[in-house]
C-alpha positions, -999 to +999 in steps of 0.1 A: -529-124+489-511-093+499-491-095+532-506-066+555-475-050+561-472-047+523-507-034+521-498-005+545-468+004+525-487+007+493-522+024+505-514+036+542-486+060+534-503+092+541-484+122+530-456+100+514-444+095+551-432+059+551-436+044+589-410+032+608-406-006+612-431-013+582-418-031+549-426-016+516-421-024+481-392-011+467-389+009+431-364+003+405-358+040+397-358+050+432-321+037+440-288+049+427-250+039+432-250+063+460-271+040+486-257+008+473-240-011+503-212-035+496-207-048+532-245-056+535-244-071+502-215-090+511-232-102+545-261-115+527-236-142+509-230-156+545-265-156+557-278-192+557-317-196+557-324-220+583-355-233+561-333-233+528-363-217+511-339-211+483-332-252+478-369-258+477-372-230+449-343-244+427-355-277+433-392-269+417-380-239+394-342-247+384-323-211+380-313-203+345-291-171+341-301-145+312-300-109+308-326-084+316-343-092+285-342-127+268-361-150+246-364-188+250-381-217+227-411-230+236-416-264+218-445-280+210-444-312+226-460-337+199-432-325+170-404-341+194-419-375+194-430-377+156-418-407+137-424-419+100-414-447+080-410-427+049-376-411+056-359-433+025-348-411-003-356-423-038-328-418-064-328-381-079-352-368-053-346-349-021-353-361+014-385-357+029-388-322+045-398-318+081-406-285+102-408-276+135-429-250+147-418-241+184-424-204+192-402-182+203-412-161+235-397-129+242-396-122+281-376-102+309-368-106+344-386-086+368-372-061+394-384-073+429-375-059+466-385-049+498-374-022+520-375-020+557-372+014+575-351+014+608-359+044+631-324+056+646-341+060+680-347+022+684-317+010+662-292-013+680-261-031+667-270-056+639-305-043+631-294-037+596-281-071+591-312-087+604-333-064+579-312-080+551-319-117+566-353-110+569-357-092+536-339-121+517-359-147+532-391-132+523-384-122+485-371-159+481-406-171+499-426-150+475-408-166+445-412-199+460-451-195+463-450-183+427-432-213+414-454-236+435-486-220+421-471-225+383-463-261+391-494-271+405-513-254+378-498-277+351-519-304+365-545-282+376-574-309+387-550-336+397-560-372+409-575-378+443-558-406+463-564-418+497-534-430+516-552-450+546-545-482+561-547-502+528-533-475+505-502-479+484-485-446+481-455-453+461-474-476+438-496-443+431-467-422+427-451-446+402-482-447+384-484-408+383-448-409+368-458-433+340-486-414+333-466-379+330-440-397+307-467-411+284-480-375+282-447-359+275-425-387+261-401-381+287-403-393+322-403-370+352-371-372+371-383-356+405-410-356+432-424-331+455-441-338+488-462-314+507-455-324+542-491-334+549-488-358+521-454-372+532-472-376+569-500-394+553-477-419+533-460-425+567-492-433+583-503-455+557-474-477+556-473-476+594-504-492+597-496-519+572-482-551+591-460-561+560-422-564+551-425-542+525-447-516+544-419-517+572-392-510+545-411-481+529-416-469+564-379-460+570-370-448+536-358-409+531-375-386+505-343-394+483-345-432+487-382-432+476-372-409+446-345-436+439-368-464+441-394-449+416-365-443+391-363-404+398-332-384+404-344-366+435-372-359+460-380-332+485-405-326+512-418-290+513-429-276+548-425-241+544-452-217+553-465-184+548-488-156+567-518-162+547-542-142+572-538-123+603-539-153+627-533-180+599-503-198+588-506-219+558-484-245+538-469-234+506-474-271+493-506-285+505-514-323+505-498-329+473-475-353+458-462-340+422-439-356+399-423-333+374-391-327+351-362-301+365-324-303+358-299-278+374-273-263+354-288-264+319-298-235+294-331-217+289-347-240+265-344-274+284-377-294+291-379-283+330-416-279+339-408-246+355-379-223+353-368-194+373-347-170+349-323-148+372-303-117+360-274-114+385-268-081+405-246-095+431-238-125+451-265-150+452-283-125+427-292-100+454-283-066+457-284-044+492-289-007+495-285+015+526-301+050+525-293+068+557-315+100+568-312+120+599-337+099+617-337+064+600-318+041+576-339+023+548-325-011+541-335-026+508-330-060+492-334-062+454-330-091+427-342-096+392-363-129+382-391-142+364-407-175+369-421-193+338-441-224+331-422-236+299-439-273+298-478-279+298-473-320+300-451-341+317-462-333+352-488-351+373-502-342+408-517-364+432-544-349+456-537-370+491-562-375+518 
């Protein structure tokens, strides 16, 4: 769903006159080096997002640095696990010839950006820096929503689980890990909990008067992941404005196991990847376009989120 502010920028700009205080989609062809702001770009590096949206984004969709146009190999999963018993060569004969039919996909990173207009009659010190912070957070939130949608769609229907007084939350997730591993031939290594699902896990063990439940109750998400044989876990509590008076969690009541690995190339088996083209520190660039009565502050970046694997992910719908 488009945000109301963005809609006003796209549809409500009468006579090409942008309204002060509104946020607009940036146009790639609109900017030149004359409006690039090194100070504001440098400032963006020192800013820390309290929600750590970028951390959750990279957990779900590991970042892969590429040029504007790139290609990656989308393998056929079944081919990676083929096995035979006729790999012995007879005298005078060649070895058995095998063929991998993975397809090469050509893609490019998308130029994404937003602009805030600050009217000089209302400007105070720090407004431009605050605009950078707000825009950077909003752009990463947008990509996080895209990444979550791609991840959840891999196992679209999911499996319904009830974590009540007799529930077995960690056993359910372990079963999902095994099932996903059987479908892909390689076990998942990460687990993502929506905040509601994590709360239901806590409430389930809280109602069970056993030593095992008490131990599980006090475990962190990384300790749970380690117990399940995974490399890491994360609880997503990020929200977005889904309607005029409504905020929604980006990750609903789900527990999702999947494969993701940091610092690898474009052909690794991560479930979702975020291909980025660096244009500045942390991949963003800031522009400052000053006119007589206002200043436009723009933050842009290049990214493309791609679902690179159709198997190996399992989603539990928790109630």
